[in-house]
SELO-346297 format. One record per residue (C-alpha): residue in one letter; y, x, z. Coordinates in Angstrom, 3 decimals. Each point is the difference from the previous one (the first is absolute). Layout:
SELO-346297
SITE;residuo;c2;c1;c3
SITE;A;Y;X;Z
...
***
This chain:
SELO-346297
SITE;residuo;c2;c1;c3
SITE;M;3.163;-29.997;-43.882
SITE;L;1.593;3.361;-0.733
SITE;K;-0.996;3.142;1.892
SITE;P;1.429;3.243;-1.418
SITE;L;-1.974;3.051;1.083
SITE;T;1.184;3.585;-0.381
SITE;L;-2.764;2.502;-0.667
SITE;P;1.661;3.431;0.206
SITE;L;-2.989;2.156;-0.904
SITE;L;-0.959;-1.729;-3.224
SITE;L;1.283;1.199;-3.339
SITE;L;1.561;-2.044;-2.750
SITE;T;-1.946;0.846;-3.123
SITE;T;3.169;-0.081;-2.092
SITE;L;1.365;2.803;2.178
SITE;L;-3.276;1.875;0.292
SITE;Y;0.223;1.793;-3.304
SITE;A;3.363;1.477;0.952
SITE;Q;-1.704;1.533;3.028
SITE;G;-2.309;2.174;-2.076
SITE;P;-3.788;0.148;-0.107
SITE;D;-0.509;0.506;3.739
SITE;V;0.148;-3.590;1.188
SITE;K;-0.545;1.023;3.606
SITE;T;3.388;1.736;0.260
SITE;A;2.064;-3.081;-0.834
SITE;N;1.450;-2.328;2.649
SITE;V;1.579;-3.089;-1.507
SITE;E;0.618;-3.317;1.721
SITE;V;-1.504;-3.174;-1.435
SITE;V;0.930;-3.513;1.098
SITE;G;-2.720;-2.626;-0.206
SITE;H;0.195;-3.718;0.691
SITE;V;-2.212;-2.669;1.453
SITE;V;1.141;-3.238;-1.622
SITE;E;-2.216;-3.004;0.685
SITE;P;1.443;-3.058;-1.753
SITE;Q;-0.228;-3.118;2.131
SITE;Q;-2.735;-2.420;-1.019
SITE;L;1.568;-3.142;-1.479
SITE;P;-1.559;-3.280;-1.164
SITE;P;-2.206;0.810;-3.003
SITE;A;1.232;-0.228;-3.572
SITE;A;-2.622;-2.728;-0.383
SITE;D;2.447;-2.310;1.808
SITE;D;2.619;0.464;-2.735
SITE;L;-1.392;1.493;-3.201
SITE;S;3.455;-0.018;-1.612
SITE;V;0.768;3.256;1.859
SITE;L;-2.551;1.872;-2.109
SITE;R;1.008;1.764;-3.205
SITE;V;-2.418;0.324;-2.924
SITE;P;0.494;0.713;-3.724
SITE;E;1.047;-2.906;-2.170
SITE;G;-2.899;-2.323;-0.829
SITE;F;-1.928;0.857;3.155
SITE;T;-0.461;-2.358;2.935
SITE;V;-1.208;0.566;3.563
SITE;N;-1.861;-2.623;1.999
SITE;V;-1.952;0.057;3.265
SITE;F;-3.725;0.291;-0.656
SITE;A;-0.968;-0.180;3.696
SITE;R;1.660;0.348;3.400
SITE;E;-0.763;0.086;3.736
SITE;L;-2.836;2.438;-0.663
SITE;E;0.826;2.617;2.696
SITE;N;0.033;3.585;-1.247
SITE;P;-1.267;-0.281;-3.617
SITE;R;-0.389;3.549;-1.318
SITE;M;-1.991;1.081;-3.096
SITE;L;-0.881;-2.331;-2.874
SITE;A;-2.846;-0.212;-2.510
SITE;V;-0.823;-2.682;-2.577
SITE;A;-3.516;-0.869;-1.146
SITE;E;-0.971;-0.790;-3.586
SITE;D;0.059;-3.748;0.706
SITE;G;3.584;0.199;1.302
SITE;T;-0.824;-0.135;3.704
SITE;V;2.516;2.004;2.028
SITE;Y;-1.106;2.095;2.968
SITE;V;2.359;1.511;2.552
SITE;T;-0.747;2.300;2.918
SITE;R;1.693;-0.595;3.353
SITE;R;-0.053;3.178;2.014
SITE;K;1.172;-1.456;3.318
SITE;L;-2.601;-2.756;-0.085
SITE;G;-2.638;2.278;-1.496
SITE;D;-1.101;-2.392;-2.708
SITE;V;-0.024;-0.896;-3.686
SITE;M;1.413;-3.341;-1.070
SITE;L;-0.842;-1.908;-3.169
SITE;L;2.793;-1.955;-1.734
SITE;R;-0.312;-2.285;-3.018
SITE;D;2.419;-2.037;-2.068
SITE;T;-2.390;-2.775;-1.026
SITE;D;2.557;-2.302;-1.662
SITE;G;1.967;2.663;-1.904
SITE;D;3.375;-0.688;1.609
SITE;G;0.602;3.631;1.006
SITE;T;-0.782;-0.441;3.697
SITE;A;-3.195;0.598;1.952
SITE;D;-1.550;-3.264;1.170
SITE;E;-3.267;1.542;1.215
SITE;Q;-0.003;2.643;2.739
SITE;R;-2.872;1.324;2.109
SITE;V;-1.172;3.190;1.660
SITE;V;-3.030;1.564;-1.696
SITE;A;-0.509;3.313;1.887
SITE;N;0.919;1.675;3.285
SITE;R;0.214;3.647;1.008
SITE;P;2.587;1.548;2.356
SITE;G;2.772;1.746;-1.921
SITE;M;-0.970;-1.371;-3.438
SITE;H;2.461;1.286;-2.590
SITE;G;-1.039;1.404;-3.397
SITE;I;-1.605;-2.294;-2.581
SITE;A;-1.227;0.374;-3.575
SITE;I;-2.048;-2.255;-2.267
SITE;T;-2.084;0.875;-3.053
SITE;G;-2.047;-2.840;-1.507
SITE;D;-1.680;-1.798;2.903
SITE;T;0.161;3.059;2.283
SITE;M;2.650;0.446;2.668
SITE;Y;0.810;3.189;1.921
SITE;L;1.839;-0.101;3.327
SITE;T;1.328;2.691;2.318
SITE;T;1.017;0.385;3.608
SITE;I;1.276;3.273;1.467
SITE;K;-3.449;1.585;0.235
SITE;D;-2.264;-2.325;-1.991
SITE;L;-0.692;-0.877;-3.619
SITE;Y;-1.888;-3.232;-0.750
SITE;M;-1.503;-1.584;-3.093
SITE;T;-0.853;-3.669;-0.475
SITE;K;-0.720;-2.546;-2.708
SITE;I;2.213;-2.978;-0.814
SITE;K;-1.965;-3.264;-0.052
SITE;S;0.625;-2.806;-2.482
SITE;D;2.002;-1.980;2.574
SITE;G;2.241;3.000;0.714
SITE;S;-1.562;0.836;3.351
SITE;L;-1.372;3.478;0.607
SITE;D;-3.503;1.243;0.574
SITE;T;-0.809;2.168;3.021
SITE;L;2.159;3.119;0.142
SITE;T;-1.975;3.178;-0.679
SITE;L;1.349;3.087;1.763
SITE;L;0.212;2.877;-2.476
SITE;L;1.968;2.515;2.103
SITE;D;0.988;0.103;3.655
SITE;D;1.584;3.450;0.199
SITE;L;3.242;-0.187;-1.961
SITE;P;2.761;2.229;1.445
SITE;D;1.910;-1.004;3.105
SITE;G;3.077;-2.149;-0.536
SITE;G;2.772;1.461;2.140
SITE;Q;3.418;-0.814;-1.433
SITE;H;-1.430;-1.381;-3.261
SITE;P;-3.122;-2.079;0.723
SITE;N;0.208;-2.374;-2.975
SITE;R;-2.827;0.905;-2.349
SITE;M;0.154;-1.314;-3.568
SITE;V;-2.738;-0.072;-2.644
SITE;V;0.081;-0.379;-3.805
SITE;V;-2.933;-0.159;-2.440
SITE;G;0.435;2.505;-2.820
SITE;P;-1.043;-0.290;-3.657
SITE;D;-3.023;2.143;0.926
SITE;K;-1.028;-2.681;2.571
SITE;H;0.532;2.502;2.815
SITE;L;2.222;-0.864;2.946
SITE;Y;3.338;1.743;0.486
SITE;L;0.927;-0.257;3.656
SITE;T;3.115;1.447;1.612
SITE;A;0.128;1.374;3.520
SITE;G;3.575;0.592;1.164
SITE;S;1.178;2.792;2.262
SITE;T;-0.329;-0.322;3.768
SITE;C;3.557;1.277;0.447
SITE;N;3.428;0.202;-1.595
SITE;A;-0.490;3.621;-1.110
SITE;C;-2.671;2.315;1.402
SITE;A;-3.006;2.142;-0.856
SITE;E;-2.874;-2.501;0.110
SITE;P;-3.200;1.198;1.690
SITE;N;-2.060;-2.453;-2.075
SITE;P;0.229;0.910;-3.713
SITE;E;-0.543;-3.666;-0.952
SITE;N;3.313;-1.143;1.512
SITE;A;2.960;-0.209;-2.400
SITE;T;-2.352;-0.295;-2.973
SITE;M;-1.527;-2.292;-2.550
SITE;L;-3.784;-0.122;0.272
SITE;R;-2.411;-0.789;-2.825
SITE;I;-3.118;-1.852;1.166
SITE;A;-3.116;-1.175;-1.827
SITE;P;-0.316;-3.802;-0.242
SITE;D;-2.793;-0.015;2.569
SITE;G;1.844;2.379;2.337
SITE;S;-2.654;2.678;-0.525
SITE;S;2.432;2.843;-0.617
SITE;R;3.684;0.741;0.255
SITE;S;2.362;2.813;-0.835
SITE;I;3.687;0.743;0.254
SITE;Y;1.450;-1.061;-3.344
SITE;A;3.583;1.108;0.756
SITE;S;1.793;1.336;3.067
SITE;G;3.513;0.462;1.369
SITE;L;0.634;-3.759;-0.139
SITE;R;1.734;-1.052;3.216
SITE;N;-0.751;-3.730;-0.295
SITE;T;-0.756;-1.513;-3.405
SITE;I;-0.776;-3.712;0.362
SITE;G;1.225;-1.192;-3.410
SITE;Y;-1.945;1.478;-2.919
SITE;G;-2.101;-0.965;-2.984
SITE;F;-1.254;0.914;-3.458
SITE;A;2.434;-0.818;-2.816
SITE;P;-1.135;-2.327;-2.786
SITE;G;-0.694;1.829;-3.217
SITE;S;0.308;3.610;1.137
SITE;G;-2.170;-0.363;3.101
SITE;K;2.249;2.484;1.808
SITE;L;0.242;-0.357;3.760
SITE;Y;3.494;-0.453;1.449
SITE;G;0.953;-0.465;3.635
SITE;M;3.084;-0.312;2.207
SITE;D;-0.005;2.280;3.053
SITE;H;2.002;-0.517;3.205
SITE;G;2.505;2.783;0.623
SITE;I;0.492;1.957;3.221
SITE;D;2.245;-1.544;2.672
SITE;W;2.918;1.720;1.730
SITE;L;1.242;2.125;-2.889
SITE;G;3.135;-2.130;-0.371
SITE;D;1.004;-3.315;-1.568
SITE;N;-0.586;1.283;-3.539
SITE;E;-2.958;2.303;0.678
SITE;Q;-2.982;-0.302;-0.646
SITE;H;-0.261;-2.301;-3.022
SITE;E;-2.955;-2.280;-0.434
SITE;E;-2.037;1.816;-2.644
SITE;L;-1.668;-1.281;-3.143
SITE;N;-2.883;2.355;-0.795
SITE;Q;-2.435;0.176;-2.832
SITE;I;-3.115;0.667;2.052
SITE;V;-2.375;2.440;-1.650
SITE;K;-3.350;1.187;1.342
SITE;G;0.316;3.203;1.982
SITE;N;3.790;-0.048;0.255
SITE;A;1.910;0.562;3.219
SITE;Y;3.315;-1.846;0.337
SITE;G;1.931;2.187;2.404
SITE;W;-0.051;-1.799;3.357
SITE;P;0.818;1.100;2.637
SITE;Y;1.974;3.032;-1.200
SITE;V;1.300;-0.778;-3.509
SITE;Y;1.223;-3.301;-1.411
SITE;A;1.770;-1.753;-2.876
SITE;D;0.906;2.411;-2.808
SITE;G;-0.824;3.145;1.939
SITE;K;2.115;-0.301;3.158
SITE;Y;-1.111;1.568;3.260
SITE;N;-0.535;-1.857;3.266
SITE;P;2.117;2.187;2.298
SITE;A;-1.630;-1.115;3.253
SITE;D;-3.573;1.038;-0.824
SITE;Y;-1.447;3.209;-1.380
SITE;P;-3.257;0.853;-1.813
SITE;P;-2.743;2.001;1.731
SITE;D;0.668;3.669;0.684
SITE;G;-0.121;2.073;-3.161
SITE;I;0.917;-2.948;-2.253
SITE;T;3.628;-0.360;-1.056
SITE;M;1.813;-3.156;-1.017
SITE;E;0.041;1.407;-3.524
SITE;D;-3.789;0.407;0.107
SITE;W;-0.445;-3.593;1.186
SITE;K;2.390;-1.294;-2.636
SITE;A;-1.854;1.857;-2.753
SITE;Q;-3.225;-1.783;0.999
SITE;S;1.598;-3.464;0.241
SITE;A;0.560;-2.627;-2.682
SITE;E;3.555;-1.349;-0.028
SITE;A;0.915;-3.674;0.041
SITE;I;0.730;-1.674;-3.324
SITE;G;2.240;-2.689;1.513
SITE;L;2.257;-0.252;3.054
SITE;Y;0.928;-3.318;1.635
SITE;T;2.448;-0.715;2.834
SITE;P;-1.119;1.846;3.145
SITE;H;-1.681;-1.945;2.817
SITE;A;-0.512;-3.141;-2.148
SITE;A;-3.711;-0.008;1.017
SITE;P;-2.052;-0.735;-3.153
SITE;M;-3.031;-2.192;0.619
SITE;Q;-2.462;-1.648;-2.411
SITE;L;0.343;0.639;-3.748
SITE;A;-1.364;-2.080;-2.878
SITE;Y;0.258;0.256;-3.774
SITE;Y;0.893;-3.095;-1.961
SITE;R;-2.852;-0.585;-2.455
SITE;G;0.688;-3.661;-0.841
SITE;S;1.907;-1.704;-2.798
SITE;S;2.274;-2.482;1.831
SITE;F;2.828;2.497;0.582
SITE;P;2.150;1.115;-2.955
SITE;A;-1.484;2.838;-2.041
SITE;D;2.390;2.578;1.483
SITE;Y;-1.414;-0.649;3.480
SITE;R;-3.673;0.311;-0.922
SITE;G;-1.897;3.149;0.895
SITE;D;2.644;0.917;2.577
SITE;A;-0.758;0.741;3.647
SITE;Y;1.469;-2.110;2.807
SITE;I;0.166;1.145;3.594
SITE;A;0.996;-1.620;3.280
SITE;M;2.519;2.014;2.047
SITE;R;-0.370;-0.917;3.658
SITE;G;3.362;1.390;1.100
SITE;S;1.442;2.858;2.019
SITE;W;0.633;0.647;3.688
SITE;N;1.208;3.613;-0.383
SITE;R;2.990;-0.468;-2.306
SITE;Q;3.629;-1.109;0.085
SITE;P;0.445;-2.145;-2.026
SITE;P;-3.472;-1.573;-0.126
SITE;S;-2.121;0.406;-3.135
SITE;G;-2.988;-1.858;-1.431
SITE;Y;-0.627;-3.677;0.907
SITE;E;-0.579;-0.748;-3.705
SITE;V;-2.510;-0.089;-2.827
SITE;V;0.508;2.836;-2.481
SITE;R;-1.111;0.219;-3.607
SITE;I;-1.096;3.365;-1.403
SITE;H;0.703;-0.402;-3.700
SITE;F;-2.357;1.817;-2.375
SITE;E;0.872;1.160;-3.505
SITE;N;-2.605;1.478;-2.347
SITE;G;-2.472;-0.042;2.848
SITE;E;2.141;2.067;2.394
SITE;P;2.246;-1.050;2.936
SITE;A;3.578;-0.129;-1.271
SITE;A;2.172;-1.684;2.661
SITE;F;0.137;-1.769;3.353
SITE;E;1.504;-3.499;-0.158
SITE;P;0.440;-2.479;2.886
SITE;F;-1.957;-3.180;-0.718
SITE;V;0.440;-2.219;3.094
SITE;Q;2.897;0.555;2.412
SITE;G;1.957;-1.918;2.617
SITE;F;-1.995;0.681;3.153
SITE;V;2.727;2.168;1.620
SITE;T;3.296;-1.323;1.381
SITE;Q;3.085;1.638;1.491
SITE;E;2.677;-1.538;2.194
SITE;G;2.488;2.604;1.093
SITE;D;-1.996;2.851;1.468
SITE;E;-3.061;-2.168;0.645
SITE;W;-2.989;0.010;-2.323
SITE;G;-2.644;-2.700;-0.262
SITE;H;-3.148;-0.612;-2.029
SITE;R;-1.731;-3.139;-1.271
SITE;G;-3.362;1.659;-0.483
SITE;R;-1.949;3.261;-0.014
SITE;L;-2.119;0.222;-3.129
SITE;C;-3.507;1.369;-0.113
SITE;G;-2.759;-1.207;-2.353
SITE;L;0.346;-0.671;-3.737
SITE;A;-2.423;-1.250;-2.663
SITE;E;-0.118;-1.795;-3.346
SITE;T;-1.615;-3.437;-0.099
SITE;S;-2.248;-1.441;-2.667
SITE;D;2.859;-2.192;-1.319
SITE;G;2.190;3.048;-0.653
SITE;S;2.324;-0.285;2.983
SITE;L;0.547;2.617;2.711
SITE;L;-0.589;-0.532;3.700
SITE;F;1.508;2.100;2.770
SITE;T;-0.277;-0.279;3.766
SITE;D;2.523;0.076;2.842
SITE;D;-2.177;1.119;2.892
SITE;T;2.735;-0.498;2.606
SITE;N;0.665;-3.687;-0.694
SITE;G;-3.471;-0.918;-1.252
SITE;V;1.073;-1.000;-3.516
SITE;I;-1.522;0.585;-3.443
SITE;Y;2.479;-0.375;-2.872
SITE;R;-0.811;-0.707;-3.640
SITE;V;2.063;1.260;-2.955
SITE;S;-0.478;-1.801;-3.326
SITE;Y;1.765;-0.056;-3.362
SITE;A;1.104;-2.835;-2.257
SITE;E;2.211;0.314;-3.059
SITE;G;3.454;-1.275;0.883
SITE;G;-0.884;-0.516;3.646
SITE;G;0.746;1.868;3.170
SITE;A;3.078;1.881;1.061
SITE;A;3.187;0.298;-1.991
SITE;G;1.027;3.436;-1.159
SITE;A;2.491;0.369;2.844
SITE;N;-2.837;-0.232;2.493
SITE;N;-2.019;2.844;-1.516
SITE;P;-1.016;2.883;2.255
SITE;G;2.361;2.943;-0.060
SITE;K;-0.579;3.605;0.964
SITE;P;-2.599;0.894;2.659
SITE;T;0.869;-1.514;3.374
SITE;N;2.684;2.153;1.656
SITE;E;-0.767;2.895;-2.316
SITE;D;3.278;1.691;1.061
SITE;G;-0.296;3.700;-0.801
SITE;A;-3.776;-0.020;-0.396
SITE;N;-0.091;0.966;-3.703
SITE;V;-3.015;-2.147;-0.917
SITE;R;-1.550;1.371;-3.185
SITE;M;-2.958;1.215;-1.975
SITE;T;-0.105;3.777;0.263
SITE;G;-1.241;0.769;-3.492
SITE;I;-2.762;2.177;1.476
SITE;A;-3.358;-0.347;-1.722
SITE;A;-3.074;-0.084;2.216
SITE;P;-2.494;2.821;-0.640
SITE;T;-3.285;-0.942;-1.566
SITE;E;-3.277;0.277;1.819
SITE;A;-1.300;3.563;-0.225
SITE;A;-3.273;0.594;-1.790
SITE;D;-2.418;2.174;1.904
SITE;T;-1.810;3.054;-1.302
SITE;P;-3.685;-0.240;-1.010
SITE;D;-2.523;1.522;2.380
SITE;S;-1.004;2.656;-2.543
SITE;L;3.169;1.958;0.788
SITE;A;-1.140;0.614;3.579
SITE;T;-3.114;1.698;-1.389
SITE;Q;2.065;2.052;-2.430
SITE;L;2.152;1.273;2.853
SITE;T;-2.925;1.752;1.659
SITE;E;-1.438;1.693;-3.117
SITE;G;-0.108;3.752;0.550
SITE;S;1.035;-0.259;3.659
SITE;T;-1.902;1.508;2.911
SITE;Q;-1.610;-1.987;2.778
SITE;L;1.632;-0.905;3.293
SITE;S;-2.179;-0.796;2.985
SITE;V;1.083;-3.424;1.338
SITE;G;-1.386;-1.732;3.073
SITE;S;0.705;-2.335;2.893
SITE;S;-0.944;0.090;3.670
SITE;A;-0.377;-3.818;-0.131
SITE;F;-2.710;-0.268;-2.676
SITE;T;-2.270;2.200;-2.086
SITE;E;-0.408;0.098;-3.778
SITE;G;-1.482;-3.299;-1.216
SITE;S;-0.117;-1.612;3.442
SITE;T;1.566;-3.267;1.127
SITE;L;3.652;0.049;0.978
SITE;P;0.540;-1.218;3.567
SITE;N;1.382;-3.543;0.213
SITE;R;3.274;1.107;1.564
SITE;Y;1.127;1.444;-3.353
SITE;A;-0.481;-3.308;-1.852
SITE;A;2.951;-2.175;-1.014
SITE;E;-1.166;-2.946;2.103
SITE;Q;-0.516;2.155;3.079
SITE;E;2.460;2.641;1.245
SITE;N;0.922;1.031;-3.567
SITE;I;0.622;3.624;0.983
SITE;S;-0.762;3.018;-2.150
SITE;P;-2.898;2.294;0.935
SITE;P;0.555;3.665;0.812
SITE;L;-0.384;2.389;-2.944
SITE;A;-0.207;3.778;-0.288
SITE;W;-0.472;2.363;-2.936
SITE;S;-0.358;3.701;-0.729
SITE;G;-0.423;2.414;-2.891
SITE;A;3.464;-0.294;-1.518
SITE;P;0.530;2.858;-2.472
SITE;E;2.872;2.456;0.075
SITE;G;3.145;-1.478;-1.492
SITE;T;-0.454;-3.464;1.507
SITE;Q;3.427;-1.544;0.625
SITE;S;-0.903;-3.553;1.023
SITE;F;-2.809;-2.515;0.386
SITE;V;-0.541;-3.544;-1.259
SITE;V;-2.348;-2.489;1.691
SITE;L;-1.370;-3.111;-1.730
SITE;M;-2.377;-2.647;1.341
SITE;E;-1.533;-2.229;-2.683
SITE;D;-2.710;-2.631;-0.408
SITE;P;-1.566;0.307;-3.487
SITE;A;-2.433;-2.876;0.685
SITE;V;2.781;-2.529;-0.501
SITE;P;-0.224;-1.304;-3.606
SITE;L;3.360;1.496;-0.944
SITE;N;1.176;2.900;-2.093
SITE;P;1.445;1.958;1.729
SITE;P;-1.903;-0.454;3.280
SITE;F;1.570;-1.695;3.022
SITE;L;2.385;2.454;1.653
SITE;H;-0.090;-0.125;3.822
SITE;W;2.164;3.015;0.865
SITE;S;2.134;2.676;-1.615
SITE;L;1.815;2.912;1.653
SITE;Y;1.695;2.878;-1.790
SITE;N;2.049;3.107;0.690
SITE;L;-2.061;0.790;3.070
SITE;P;0.962;3.619;0.855
SITE;A;-2.385;2.772;-1.040
SITE;D;-0.651;0.927;3.633
SITE;K;-0.922;-3.583;0.893
SITE;M;-3.746;-0.426;-0.506
SITE;E;-0.766;-2.954;2.208
SITE;L;1.183;-3.523;0.729
SITE;A;-0.380;-1.562;3.424
SITE;E;-1.461;-3.456;0.464
SITE;A;2.407;-2.916;-0.441
SITE;T;2.581;1.613;-2.260
SITE;P;2.909;-2.500;0.134
SITE;G;0.947;-1.910;-3.127
SITE;G;3.436;0.234;-1.579
SITE;P;1.844;2.118;-2.546
SITE;T;-0.416;3.235;1.984
SITE;V;-2.688;1.466;2.264
SITE;P;1.408;0.388;3.519
SITE;G;-0.407;3.560;1.269
SITE;I;-0.721;1.488;-3.439
SITE;K;3.268;1.095;-1.576
SITE;G;0.332;-0.737;-3.708
SITE;A;-3.175;-2.083;-0.286
SITE;L;0.365;-3.355;-1.773
SITE;Q;-2.151;-3.072;-0.507
SITE;G;-0.436;-2.381;-2.908
SITE;P;-0.959;-3.673;-0.223
SITE;N;-3.613;-1.064;0.232
SITE;D;-1.318;-2.824;-2.150
SITE;Y;0.387;-2.379;2.925
SITE;G;3.737;0.614;-0.404
SITE;S;1.010;1.913;3.134
SITE;L;0.958;3.648;0.415
SITE;G;-2.714;2.088;1.635
SITE;Y;-3.597;-0.710;0.944
SITE;Y;-1.797;-3.294;-0.654
SITE;G;-3.549;-0.152;1.276
SITE;P;-3.196;-1.166;-1.698
SITE;R;-0.217;-3.726;-0.715
SITE;P;-2.689;-0.566;-2.618
SITE;P;-0.964;-3.587;-0.904
SITE;K;-2.309;-1.630;2.504
SITE;G;-3.596;0.183;-1.142
SITE;D;0.528;3.055;-2.203
SITE;P;-2.230;3.026;0.523
SITE;A;1.767;2.807;1.807
SITE;H;2.895;1.425;-2.020
SITE;P;0.549;3.785;-0.215
SITE;Y;3.386;1.260;1.195
SITE;H;0.960;3.380;-1.473
SITE;F;2.367;2.121;2.088
SITE;Q;1.207;2.565;-2.552
SITE;V;2.124;3.091;0.700
SITE;F;1.759;2.026;-2.712
SITE;A;1.575;3.441;0.448
SITE;L;3.028;0.454;-2.271
SITE;D;1.953;3.058;-1.116
SITE;T;3.286;-1.868;0.501
SITE;E;1.787;-2.647;2.013
SITE;L;0.416;-3.194;-1.993
SITE;E;3.506;-1.100;-0.892
SITE;L;-0.697;-3.624;0.818
SITE;P;1.759;-2.424;2.350
SITE;F;-1.847;-1.906;2.682
SITE;G;-1.863;-3.023;-1.296
SITE;A;-1.250;1.634;-3.215
SITE;S;-2.744;-2.023;-1.664
SITE;R;-3.469;1.301;-0.718
SITE;A;0.941;0.368;-3.657
SITE;E;3.143;1.995;0.810
SITE;L;-1.890;2.154;2.459
SITE;L;-2.855;0.874;-2.331
SITE;E;2.392;0.720;-2.863
SITE;A;2.024;2.384;2.181
SITE;M;-3.204;1.754;1.142
SITE;Q;-1.189;0.832;-3.523
SITE;G;-0.290;3.735;-0.529
SITE;H;0.591;0.788;3.666
SITE;V;-3.410;-0.597;1.639
SITE;L;-1.505;3.230;1.340
SITE;A;-2.843;-1.522;2.002
SITE;A;-1.410;-3.393;0.958
SITE;G;-2.605;-1.520;2.260
SITE;E;-1.026;-3.264;1.591
SITE;V;-1.989;-1.701;2.721
SITE;V;-1.445;-3.490;-0.548
SITE;G;-0.532;-2.678;2.624
SITE;K;-1.483;-3.474;-0.512
SITE;Y;0.943;-3.391;1.367
SITE;A;-1.144;-3.614;-0.365
SITE;R;1.343;-3.168;1.639
***
């Protein structure tokens, strides 16, 4: 099915740079396509249509499953697959070693079940809003599901939560955007969250990720890589599917900047923030795959059955496009690593797309992918209810002429690694520097109409309640004050530096109060020039008290600094960058402390 759509007010990124820096003045026509290949009988009916590298063979592991999505394999080789439409988890076993599942049964039920991860005998499962933990019994069945979280972000356009257990035993859970491209009201959408194994705490590990379902920690290096879904409606060859090295605290551009620094011409950053500002604060992709291919689950090959050149590589299921002419995806892709770094994209399993004249068809839409205990790879076709198995035998499998070629319908997409190195995680500045900043400075008088010095903060300001900032006011700024900085910190957290809940800087010298519920984001609406940095939860702006349950009340220090200059910092400056820039410029300082316990 081919539906060309003309979108006259969108801008082709390739033409954008010729228009100059003011993206709002350009008016370039873009033609987009809706191409929905007709569903054909599955490749499982005729495996000879599939193309794999020489020596590899594909067989059907299971079929007639109805909507198999994400895969996970337990230590004893038992395969588990989530089925979102049915809302369950199915167990599959190959008890006789013939490469097909001869035991199948449902072991858990929850509406919308999707993400799955296993570590030892512990399984984690996700729906749109919920995160569960359970134990795997000796017979493969599951113990009662324990609800760890029930307030994950809303789903919207991308409701498919995925979860991976990191080397630190914490959970890395992605929450896609609710939209194609928009300013999200919930800072947890379009992010990767880091969650304690018992669900007791979570933070935003990385942001600006439109919808990253396929990701994982590389063998050896332990680096985290993920494939992000690109924005729709920018054209057949825009936006690429992005390979990112995901680093704590990084932002990855969405919704305004993408790929290797291109601008999304249909959306603009908040007032006072330019595209150049947003780009400067965003990490660029390290690899670009065919646009609209729809990357799904990713797994690293850690076994020994494949040839040595294939070991340690990442494999990812590409579900297939609907917004491209010609169609892309509908394949399994290998991300080849060299010296511990991604070096190239290579098709691994192809043959799911057909063309007869102007008509396109597909034999499967791929979704889940995992390595089995015998060293083969499984991947799911959630449309036809099939799980395929890829194995290797010396001298077996396809002849050289049947090897995969270039990425499916790559035409003009320029699939490549960008050569851009991901920035390393920034080290923060020790707490002692904050004390040094105030040496020799005079005292500001700081207070709040919502609480008095040393009293309990009202519940509405807590993270689990309304999560709005309290009103603040200060006085006593000396002559020569050019700007103010506000920090809110919790020194009772066993960290050095303390947990940062809020940072604002470049508040004008005539601005000596903040109203209740200052909005989050890179700027401060209504206060020209004022900027905000990230809190240790991972969002920009205020994050309310959330001490561990059972702890004595934590003290929350609202600190105000009067500076003799405006800081030459972009929005999103870290605590370390902020304190470094403030050195030698503090004229006066003061604070008010409130307490809070859960």
